[in-house]
ZAMARGU-4260 file (C-alpha; in steps of 0.2 Angstrom, whole numbers, plus 5000, padded with zeros to 4 digits):
<rodrens>
0) 5000/5000/5000 | 5004/5019/4996 | 5003/5024/5014 | 5003/5039/5025 | 5020/5039/5026
5) 5021/5045/5008 | 5008/5058/5011 | 5023/5064/5022 | 5036/5063/5010 | 5053/5072/5015
10) 5060/5082/5000 | 5076/5089/4997 | 5075/5106/4988 | 5088/5116/4999 | 5102/5113/5012
15) 5092/5117/5025 | 5080/5103/5022 | 5093/5093/5031 | 5097/5098/5049 | 5117/5098/5051
20) 5118/5080/5059 | 5108/5073/5043 | 5120/5081/5031 | 5133/5073/5039 | 5126/5057/5042
25) 5122/5056/5021 | 5141/5059/5016 | 5147/5048/5028 | 5137/5036/5022 | 5141/5043/5004
30) 5159/5038/5009 | 5154/5021/5014 | 5144/5019/4996 | 5161/5024/4989 | 5171/5011/4997
35) 5160/4997/4994 | 5158/5004/4976 | 5180/5002/4973 | 5178/4986/4984 | 5164/4978/4972
40) 5155/4973/4987 | 5139/4986/4982 | 5122/4977/4989 | 5106/4980/4979 | 5096/4989/4994
45) 5081/4996/4985 | 5074/4984/4973 | 5059/4986/4964 | 5061/5006/4968 | 5061/5017/4955
50) 5066/5037/4954 | 5057/5047/4940 | 5069/5063/4933 | 5061/5077/4925 | 5077/5085/4917
55) 5073/5105/4909 | 5089/5107/4908 | 5103/5098/4901 | 5116/5087/4910 | 5130/5074/4911
60) 5135/5073/4927 | 5119/5075/4936 | 5109/5062/4925 | 5124/5050/4924 | 5126/5049/4941
65) 5106/5048/4946 | 5103/5034/4933 | 5118/5024/4941 | 5114/5027/4959 | 5097/5019/4957
70) 5103/5004/4947 | 5117/5002/4961 | 5102/5001/4972 | 5094/4988/4963 | 5080/5001/4958
75) 5078/5009/4941 | 5078/5027/4934 | 5066/5033/4921 | 5072/5049/4910 | 5060/5063/4905
80) 5063/5079/4896 | 5051/5093/4892 | 5047/5084/4876 | 5043/5067/4884 | 5030/5074/4897
85) 5014/5084/4894 | 5023/5099/4905 | 5029/5102/4888 | 5012/5105/4881 | 5007/5117/4895
90) 5001/5103/4909 | 5001/5110/4926 | 5016/5105/4937 | 5005/5101/4950 | 4995/5088/4938
95) 5013/5081/4932 | 5018/5079/4951 | 5002/5071/4957 | 5001/5057/4943 | 5020/5053/4944
100) 5017/5051/4963 | 5006/5038/4960 | 5019/5028/4950 | 5037/5030/4956 | 5046/5031/4975
105) 5057/5047/4972 | 5057/5061/4958 | 5073/5071/4954 | 5068/5088/4946 | 5083/5099/4935
110) 5074/5115/4930 | 5076/5134/4929 | 5063/5141/4941 | 5066/5137/4961 | 5049/5141/4964
115) 5041/5129/4951 | 5051/5116/4960 | 5043/5121/4977 | 5025/5119/4968 | 5030/5103/4960
120) 5036/5097/4979 | 5021/5103/4987 | 5009/5091/4975 | 5021/5078/4976 | 5016/5061/4989
125) 5033/5056/4987 | 5052/5062/4989 | 5056/5076/4979 | 5074/5079/4973 | 5082/5097/4969
130) 5094/5092/4955 | 5096/5109/4950 | 5089/5125/4950 | 5094/5143/4945 | 5094/5147/4965
135) 5103/5132/4972 | 5111/5115/4968 | 5111/5106/4985 | 5115/5089/4976 | 5131/5097/4971
140) 5134/5103/4987 | 5131/5083/4995 | 5146/5079/4984 | 5160/5091/4988 | 5158/5092/5006
145) 5158/5072/5005 | 5174/5076/4995 | 5180/5089/5007 | 5179/5075/5023 | 5185/5062/5013
150) 5202/5072/5009 | 5204/5085/5025 | 5192/5079/5038 | 5175/5089/5043 | 5175/5108/5038
155) 5168/5114/5053 | 5177/5130/5055 | 5187/5128/5040 | 5189/5145/5028 | 5183/5142/5010
160) 5184/5153/4997 | 5172/5158/4981 | 5180/5165/4965 | 5168/5171/4953 | 5151/5172/4947
165) 5138/5173/4963 | 5127/5159/4956 | 5117/5145/4962 | 5130/5136/4965 | 5137/5151/4976
170) 5121/5151/4985 | 5122/5133/4990 | 5140/5137/4997 | 5131/5151/5008 | 5118/5141/5014
175) 5132/5126/5019 | 5143/5138/5028 | 5130/5143/5038 | 5122/5123/5040 | 5139/5115/5045
180) 5147/5131/5052 | 5161/5135/5040 | 5169/5154/5034 | 5164/5158/5017 | 5173/5172/5007
185) 5166/5177/4991 | 5174/5184/4977 | 5163/5193/4964 | 5161/5208/4952 | 5149/5220/4958
190) 5134/5216/4944 | 5135/5197/4948 | 5132/5194/4968 | 5124/5180/4975 | 5109/5181/4981
195) 5107/5194/4995 | 5093/5186/5007 | 5104/5171/5007 | 5120/5180/5011 | 5111/5190/5025
200) 5105/5175/5035 | 5121/5167/5034 | 5128/5179/5046 | 5144/5180/5049 | 5148/5163/5041
205) 5149/5171/5024 | 5153/5186/5015 | 5160/5197/5002 | 5178/5202/5001 | 5187/5214/4988
210) 5197/5203/4978 | 5201/5185/4974 | 5217/5186/4982 | 5209/5192/4998 | 5197/5178/4997
215) 5208/5164/4996 | 5221/5171/5009 | 5221/5156/5022 | 5208/5145/5013 | 5206/5126/5016
220) 5196/5124/5000 | 5194/5134/4983 | 5179/5133/4972 | 5174/5142/4954 | 5161/5138/4943
225) 5159/5143/4925 | 5157/5162/4919 | 5141/5158/4909 | 5129/5144/4916 | 5114/5137/4906
230) 5103/5150/4900 | 5118/5164/4899 | 5126/5161/4883 | 5121/5177/4876 | 5129/5186/4890
235) 5146/5177/4885 | 5156/5190/4880 | 5150/5202/4891 | 5152/5189/4908 | 5172/5187/4902
240) 5176/5206/4902 | 5167/5207/4919 | 5176/5190/4925 | 5193/5194/4917 | 5203/5196/4935
245) 5193/5180/4942 | 5202/5167/4936 | 5209/5155/4949 | 5228/5152/4944 | 5244/5145/4954
250) 5245/5164/4960 | 5230/5164/4970 | 5232/5144/4975 | 5250/5150/4984 | 5238/5163/4994
255) 5228/5147/5002 | 5232/5138/5018 | 5244/5121/5018 | 5235/5108/5011 | 5220/5117/5002
260) 5209/5110/4989 | 5201/5115/4972 | 5185/5111/4967 | 5175/5113/4953 | 5158/5107/4948
265) 5161/5105/4929 | 5160/5107/4916 | 5176/5119/4916 | 5183/5130/4903 | 5202/5130/4906
270) 5210/5148/4904 | 5194/5157/4908 | 5188/5153/4926 | 5201/5143/4930 | 5219/5138/4922
275) 5224/5121/4917 | 5238/5119/4931 | 5226/5122/4945 | 5212/5110/4938 | 5224/5097/4933
280) 5236/5098/4948 | 5240/5090/4963 | 5229/5101/4974 | 5213/5099/4963 | 5201/5085/4969
285) 5189/5088/4955 | 5187/5071/4947 | 5184/5063/4966 | 5169/5080/4969 | 5163/5072/4951
290) 5162/5055/4956 | 5155/5058/4972 | 5140/5064/4965 | 5134/5045/4962 | 5139/5040/4982
295) 5131/5056/4990 | 5115/5054/4979 | 5117/5035/4983 | 5117/5040/5001 | 5101/5053/4999
300) 5091/5041/4992 | 5092/5029/5004 | 5090/5042/5017 | 5073/5050/5010 | 5066/5031/5007
305) 5071/5022/5022 | 5068/5036/5035 | 5058/5030/5050
</rodrens>
């Protein structure tokens, strides 16, 4: 029976949909899943469970990681583009949500509007996962924090530098700084700032600084992202000019603390937001970070579907 447990479904739309303890529990479990994967001891823990994937934005890492996650957990994933659903023909998103809730066990949504995602989740009887919106990218934060834990331990009390666009990834770092209690220093041009409300809510955990060098000074982690995200291609020339001084290079990385790490959620443009000797160098954990999308999302799905 699809019981009242589904009627009270737990969603993951924002980092704050988890407590700090739950967030740490999930990334620790993600580490266990990674070890099992590498040793060939993975188990099919969620047989006959189905993930519905509604993607209005294109994807490589997010799509593959979710589909493989369900396969390795013993379940199945169904990918739906706008051309594959009635949403693309004007069906209210609430109606699509209600219908899918009767058929699948969990739904991931990758879309533009965060408000639309919230509307979808409000109508759903099964857990809904934010697979990226223009406001936030919380699944990437699980992978990033699992990667930091794997290489440097708990991030509480550490310093993180964000260099570049104040986009959805920057917003998610702001939320996570507040949730997990680390210091986030943000260097971005004046016209490309993160969400002001999120920044204010983070209090002393996150602040803008004047230059990339100031943000990187003493940092335990440096993070950047592309200068023009999906849907911003027409602004590319303007953005390249605005971000010319925001390339993460070895000079900036030399400002960091000993043992500092570099992360990028990918895809990357070498010679723009990051130099090749950084992303391909010894401080970079970008490839482990990408791989941890699979393991962190396995842990998230398990958490949402098996919580008491």
